[in-house]
C-alpha positions in Angstrom: -3.7 3.3 -0.4 -4.8 5.5 -3.3 -3.3 8.7 -4.5 -6.2 11.1 -5.1 -9.0 12.9 -3.4 -11.5 10.2 -4.2 -9.1 7.5 -3.0 -8.8 9.4 0.3 -12.5 9.3 0.8 -12.5 5.6 0.0 -9.5 4.8 2.2 -10.8 6.9 5.1 -14.2 5.2 5.0 -12.6 1.7 4.8 -10.3 2.4 7.7 -13.0 3.9 9.9 -15.5 1.1 9.3 -13.1 -1.8 8.6 -14.7 -2.6 5.3 -13.0 -4.3 2.3 -13.0 -3.4 -1.3 -15.6 -6.0 -2.2 -18.1 -5.0 0.4 -17.8 -1.3 -0.3 -18.1 -1.9 -4.1 -21.2 -4.0 -3.4 -22.7 -1.2 -1.3 -22.0 1.4 -4.0 -23.2 -0.9 -6.8 -19.9 -1.0 -8.8 -17.4 -3.8 -9.5 -14.3 -4.2 -7.3 -12.3 -3.3 -10.4 -14.2 0.0 -10.8 -13.5 0.8 -7.2 -9.8 0.0 -7.7 -9.7 2.4 -10.7 -11.3 5.1 -8.5 -8.6 4.5 -5.8 -5.7 4.5 -8.2 -6.9 7.3 -10.5 -6.4 5.1 -13.5 -9.8 6.0 -15.0 -10.0 7.9 -18.2 -13.3 9.7 -17.5 -15.3 10.8 -14.5 -17.3 8.0 -12.8 -21.0 8.0 -13.7 -23.0 10.5 -11.6 -25.3 7.7 -10.3 -22.3 5.8 -9.0 -20.9 8.9 -7.3 -24.3 9.4 -5.7 -24.4 5.8 -4.5 -20.8 6.2 -3.2 -21.8 9.4 -1.3 -24.8 7.6 0.2 -22.8 4.5 1.1 -20.1 6.4 3.0 -22.4 9.1 4.5 -21.0 12.2 2.9 -22.6 14.8 0.6 -22.7 14.2 -3.1 -20.9 17.5 -3.6 -18.0 16.3 -1.6 -17.6 13.1 -3.7 -18.1 15.1 -6.9 -15.4 17.6 -5.8 -13.0 14.7 -5.2 -13.7 13.1 -8.6 -13.4 16.5 -10.3 -10.0 17.2 -8.6 -8.7 13.7 -9.5 -9.7 14.4 -13.2 -7.9 17.8 -13.1 -11.0 20.0 -13.3 -10.4 21.5 -9.8 -6.9 22.9 -9.1 -7.1 23.7 -5.4 -6.7 20.2 -3.8 -6.5 21.7 -0.3 -10.1 22.9 -0.6 -11.6 19.7 -2.1 -14.2 18.3 0.2 -13.5 20.8 2.9 -16.5 23.0 2.3 -19.7 22.2 4.2 -22.6 23.0 2.0 -25.9 24.5 3.2 -27.3 21.0 2.7 -24.7 19.6 5.1 -25.7 22.2 7.7 -29.4 21.3 7.3 -28.5 17.6 7.7 -26.6 18.3 10.9 -29.4 20.5 12.2 -32.0 17.7 11.5 -29.9 15.1 13.3 -29.3 17.4 16.3 -33.0 18.3 16.5 -34.0 14.6 16.3 -31.4 13.8 19.0 -32.5 16.4 21.5 -36.2 15.9 20.7 -37.1 19.5 20.3 -36.5 22.3 17.7 -33.4 24.4 18.0 -33.8 27.9 19.3 -32.7 30.7 17.0 -29.6 31.2 19.1 -28.7 27.5 19.1 -29.3 27.4 15.3 -27.0 30.4 14.7 -24.3 28.9 16.9 -24.5 25.6 15.1 -24.3 27.3 11.7 -21.3 29.2 12.9 -19.6 26.0 14.1 -20.3 24.3 10.7 -18.7 27.1 8.8 -15.5 26.9 10.8 -15.1 23.1 10.5 -13.5 21.1 7.8 -15.1 18.1 6.1 -15.9 16.2 9.3 -18.0 18.0 12.0 -17.3 16.4 15.3 -19.8 15.7 18.0 -17.6 17.8 20.4 -17.9 20.8 18.1 -21.7 20.4 17.9 -22.0 20.0 21.7 -19.8 23.0 22.3 -21.8 25.1 19.9 -25.0 24.2 21.6 -23.8 24.6 25.2 -21.9 27.9 24.8 -23.9 30.6 26.7 -24.2 34.0 25.1 -23.3 37.2 26.9 -26.6 37.3 28.8 -26.0 33.8 30.2 -28.8 32.2 28.2 -27.8 28.8 26.8 -30.1 29.1 23.9 -33.3 27.7 25.3 
């Protein structure tokens, strides 16, 4: 197991999807040795932005989250507790698009507002339970958002 923010993203993904170093490195487009350096923080410079973008796409997180992790590992960010815990507006748009596609209709203004509120209160991983709760919580008039 690695010892940095980037290593945590790698290790969490590998554990969640039972993927080995070689397979993940291939998905990203880097060597196994490069992935090892990312996990052990033995690199001397930040990974190439294109590799960080590939990594973000391969594990399904925002580029910003991966970049924050790499910057923290390189000493450019000091607040390790906040690394990757911020959902960006792009993340909220992605969640909204997924939900809209899943329920096969646009979100109402009330549903959209509740979903944005839920996203702001969550850490780096937004659970399906949080989304479902945000969309099923009636407002004071008893309207569920439809």
